[in-house]
N, C-alpha and C positions, 0 to 999 in steps of 0.2 A: 140738767147740774141745778145744784143749790150754791145763792150767790153769797150766802155765809160760808162759804169754802173759799172766796178771796176777799183781796181787800182793795180791789181799785175799781170804781165804776163810772159810769157815765148816768146822768141824771139829768131828763128830759125836764120841761114845765110839764106840771098838771102830773108829774107822774108821784106820787107819794111817796114818802122815806120809809124804807121797814127797816127791819131791826139788823140786817148787814150794813146797813152805814156805819153803827154804833164802832166797825171795827174797821172804817174805809182811812186808807193810808195816802189815798190818792182818789181826786174826783175830778173828772171832765166836767161841768157844768154848761148848759145851753144857755146860751144868753140873750143871741139875736138873729136874726136870718139878713141876707142881702139876696133878694130874688130879680131876675131879667124883668118881672113884670112891675118891678119900682123900682126904676135907676135911679140912683145917688139918693137913694134912702139906706138907713140901717132899722132894721124894726126889731125892737126892744120886745123879748120874749119873757122876761123875770121884770117884777115891778120895781126891784130894790136892787142893792149891793149886797151881797152875801158877806155874813159874816161869819167864817171857819177859820179860825188862827190854827186849829190843829191839822188839820190833813192838807197834804200839796193840794193846790187848786190849779185847774185851768180851764180858761175861757173859750167856749167853744161857739162859734160862729156857723150856722149851716147854710149852703150859699148852693145856687144852681146855673150860677154866671160866673165868669173870667173879668168880666166890663166895671172892674171896679175902680173909683175916681179915686179924686184924693177925700172927698167929704169923707166916703165909707172908712177909709184907711183911718183917718183923724179922730173918727166916732170910737175905733176898736184902741185903739191908742188911749184914748182917756177912759174908756172903760177899763182899760188895763189898770189904769193910772188909779183910777177909784175902789178898784177891788184892793189893790195895795195900801190903798191910804187907809182901809177899813180892815188892815190888820191882820188880811189873809197872805198865805206863803204863795204867791202867785207863783205860778212856772213859768206859762207863755199863753200861748193864742194855740188852737185846734182847727184847723179848719177841713169843715165835714161838707166834702165834695166827690161826687162819686163821678171822678173823671175817665174816661174812654179809654180803654186801653191803647186805642191808637192815637189818641189826644193827649197821649204821656210829656214831649217836648214842649206844646203849647202850655200844659201844666206847670213844667219846671219852669220854665219863664217866667209865667205869673207867680209863682213862688218866688224866683229869685229876687225878683221888684219887690215882694211883699217883705221878704227879709231883711234889705236893705233900708226899709220905710221903719220897719219898726226898732225900738230902743235896744242897742244890745243885751241889756240886762234878761228880756224876755227869750225862753225858746219858743220854737215853731215845730207844732206835731201836723200832722195830716191825717185822715183816714185813707185808706187804700181796699182794692179791690184782690180776690184770690185770684182772678185773671192775669193781674200784672204779674207775678209770681213766672209765670209759664210763657205766655203772649206779650210782654211788655218789650217796647223796645229797648235793649240792653243799654244804648248810649245814652236815652232819655231817662232811665233809671240810675245810670251813672250821674247823672247831671243833677241830681237830687243829693247827691253825698255833698254833705258840707253846707247846705241850703237846709234841710230838715233836720231835726232832732232824733226824729221817731215816725215811724207809719204803725198804726195801728189796721191791722189787716181784719176786715169784718167776715165773719163767718157764716152770718145769718140773715134771715131777708123776711122781716116785719117780726114775729113772736118765732120763727121757726129756723134751727141749724139747717144749712143749706146741703139737701145729701152728695155725697161722695166727698164731701173735704178735706176726707184724708190724700187722697190723689191730689187734689188741688196742692195740698201743705208739703207732700214729700218735696216739690218742686222748689221750694224755698233752699233746699240747701245750698249754703255756701253764698244765699243771699246778701248783698253786700251793704245793706243799711241795717241801722236799728230796729227791732221790729219787735211790736207786741200783737198779741193775737187778741180779736174783740169777741166775746162771747153773747149768747141773747139767756139773759134768765129762764131757766126750766126748758132750754135747748137740750138737743140729744148731742152731749158732746162727749168726746174720749180722747185724753192726750196721745197722739202719735209720739211712740217711744221716741223715736229718734230727734224730735222738734227738740228737747231739754240741753243736746248736743251741740246744738245750734249757737255759734258765739255772736251773733248780733240778736239772738232772741231776747227779751226784757221781759217776759212774762205778759199776764193777762189784763181785759179788760172787762168788766160785766156791764153790758145794757139793760140796766134795771126797768120791768113793765109792772103794771099797776096789774095786778090777778084778774082775772076773766070773770065777767059775771056770771054768778052762779045760774043753773037753770030752774027759773020760777020766781028768782028773786025781784021785787016790785023796785022801780026805777023811783027818785026823785025828782 
């Protein structure tokens, strides 16, 4: 799939902005990380505050732990306010966390606390796994309703689309939460015909990647 066919993107630090960004209506920008190996710290990955007044923007935080303290949350709130003060059309915060399907109950409780801590003007988005639709605890998924504003379900691993995604996505029929589908630039993707008919489907987000090095290219 070609990124130029879409208008909503994830942009990670270190990825060069390609021509597709000129048509962006929504950008999810990785700002920092909260890691279990560095408790109590927000590790900034972006040197400054973006200034992109045209597209809608989301601040993304990547994490491998749910053990957040007040310092991390305070830092995220300060970053959201700084982005907004710079003139960006800030929509809210997205949490990029690979929650295990069997751990959705704990994740829902974590997100409920985070939602209460965020100023009401900011929305809350999360990434999700395709497995949630098939094997997730219905009660835990239902608990996310009213807490998160959207789930972006990832259909890729690394640079590659996950084989058999069609079967997983068929199980989204009747999914109760607003959701988008996350694609990877250059992946093998064909939209299932029934997806567009889902009332909670909100479109696509493309994960942008740098082009792979050409064989024989010199490294600098």
